[in-house]
C-alpha positions as CSV (number, residue, x, y, z in Angstrom):
1,M,-12.7,67.7,39.6
2,T,-14.6,69.7,42.3
3,S,-17.5,68.0,44.1
4,D,-19.8,69.0,46.9
5,Y,-19.8,67.1,50.3
6,A,-23.2,65.6,49.6
7,Q,-21.5,63.3,47.1
8,L,-18.9,62.0,49.6
9,P,-19.9,58.6,51.0
10,G,-18.9,59.4,54.6
11,L,-21.2,62.5,54.7
12,S,-24.4,61.2,53.2
13,G,-27.4,61.9,55.4
14,V,-26.0,65.1,57.0
15,Y,-26.9,68.7,56.4
16,L,-23.8,70.8,57.3
17,E,-25.2,74.2,56.4
18,D,-27.6,74.1,59.5
19,S,-25.3,72.1,61.7
20,F,-23.5,74.1,64.5
21,V,-19.7,74.1,64.9
22,L,-19.0,73.9,68.6
23,A,-15.2,73.6,68.4
24,I,-12.3,73.0,66.0
25,S,-9.4,70.7,66.9
26,E,-6.2,70.6,65.1
27,L,-3.8,67.8,65.9
28,P,-0.9,66.2,64.0
29,H,-2.4,64.5,60.9
30,T,-6.0,65.3,62.0
31,L,-8.5,68.2,61.8
32,S,-11.9,67.8,63.4
33,F,-15.0,69.9,63.8
34,K,-17.1,69.2,66.9
35,L,-20.7,69.6,65.7
36,E,-24.3,69.6,66.7
37,A,-25.0,68.0,63.4
38,V,-28.3,68.0,61.4
39,L,-29.1,64.5,60.3
40,T,-31.4,64.0,57.3
41,P,-33.9,61.1,56.9
42,E,-31.3,59.2,54.8
43,H,-29.0,58.9,57.8
44,P,-29.3,55.6,59.7
45,S,-29.4,57.4,63.1
46,Y,-32.1,59.9,62.0
47,H,-35.2,60.3,64.2
48,D,-38.1,62.8,64.1
49,P,-37.1,66.2,65.5
50,L,-37.6,66.7,69.2
51,P,-40.4,69.0,70.3
52,G,-39.5,72.6,69.5
53,E,-36.7,71.6,67.1
54,R,-36.7,72.0,63.4
55,Y,-34.2,69.2,62.6
56,C,-32.9,65.9,64.0
57,Y,-29.7,66.9,65.8
58,A,-26.8,64.6,66.9
59,N,-23.5,65.3,68.6
60,A,-20.9,64.5,66.1
61,A,-17.4,65.2,64.8
62,L,-16.5,65.9,61.2
63,V,-13.1,64.3,61.0
64,F,-10.3,64.7,58.4
65,D,-7.7,62.0,59.0
66,D,-4.3,61.3,57.4
67,V,-3.8,65.1,56.9
68,T,-0.6,66.2,55.2
69,E,-1.3,69.9,55.1
70,I,-3.7,72.4,56.8
71,E,-3.8,75.8,55.2
72,W,-5.8,78.4,57.0
73,I,-7.0,81.0,54.5
74,R,-8.8,83.1,57.2
75,R,-9.9,82.6,60.8
76,S,-12.5,84.2,63.0
77,T,-13.0,84.2,66.7
78,N,-16.6,85.2,66.4
79,R,-19.0,83.4,68.7
80,F,-22.8,83.2,68.4
81,V,-25.3,82.6,71.1
82,D,-28.6,80.8,70.4
83,A,-32.0,81.4,72.1
84,S,-31.1,78.9,74.9
85,G,-27.9,80.7,75.7
86,E,-25.6,78.1,74.1
87,E,-22.5,79.3,72.2
88,D,-21.2,78.1,68.9
89,L,-18.9,79.2,66.1
90,G,-21.5,79.2,63.3
91,N,-22.1,76.7,60.6
92,I,-20.2,75.0,57.8
93,D,-21.4,76.9,54.8
94,R,-19.4,75.0,52.2
95,L,-17.3,71.8,52.0
96,V,-16.0,70.8,48.5
97,S,-13.4,68.3,47.5
98,D,-10.9,69.0,44.8
99,D,-8.3,66.3,43.9
100,G,-7.3,65.2,47.3
101,S,-7.9,68.5,49.1
102,Y,-11.0,69.8,50.8
103,L,-12.0,73.5,51.1
104,V,-14.2,74.1,54.1
105,N,-15.6,77.5,55.2
106,G,-18.1,79.2,57.5
107,D,-18.4,82.0,60.0
108,W,-15.4,80.6,61.9
109,G,-13.1,80.9,58.9
110,E,-11.8,79.1,55.8
111,V,-9.4,76.2,55.6
112,R,-7.9,74.0,52.9
113,V,-7.1,70.4,54.1
114,R,-5.0,68.0,52.1
115,C,-5.5,64.4,53.3
116,G,-5.4,60.9,52.1
117,R,-8.8,59.9,53.3
118,T,-12.4,61.1,52.7
119,P,-13.7,63.1,55.7
120,R,-16.2,61.2,57.8
121,L,-18.9,62.0,60.4
122,D,-18.5,60.2,63.7
123,L,-21.6,60.4,66.0
124,T,-20.5,61.0,69.6
125,D,-23.8,60.3,71.4
């Protein structure tokens, strides 16, 4: 059965579609996305947006542990520059789970991750 990331317990209170991917790290048994993550009011670390910002942002990592397979469907080296001159790889447009695997895509590419654990969001602030 396919389900959207919002239904995964480790990702409640985060809005990936407007979070910025800063880097992607692939290590043995781990895939992680370094993010400037958008936290929603449901997240315990949520605070009102800072002046001039639309959302509550937090430095975070979206982590897939206990990975048995990483299948890159497509990759992109595109970079985007925001108004303040900071560079990012775009957003995570979609993250869905399907029987032990996760399909993740965005401007940076598309990857299927097979792993034994539910992905989690680790705040790094």
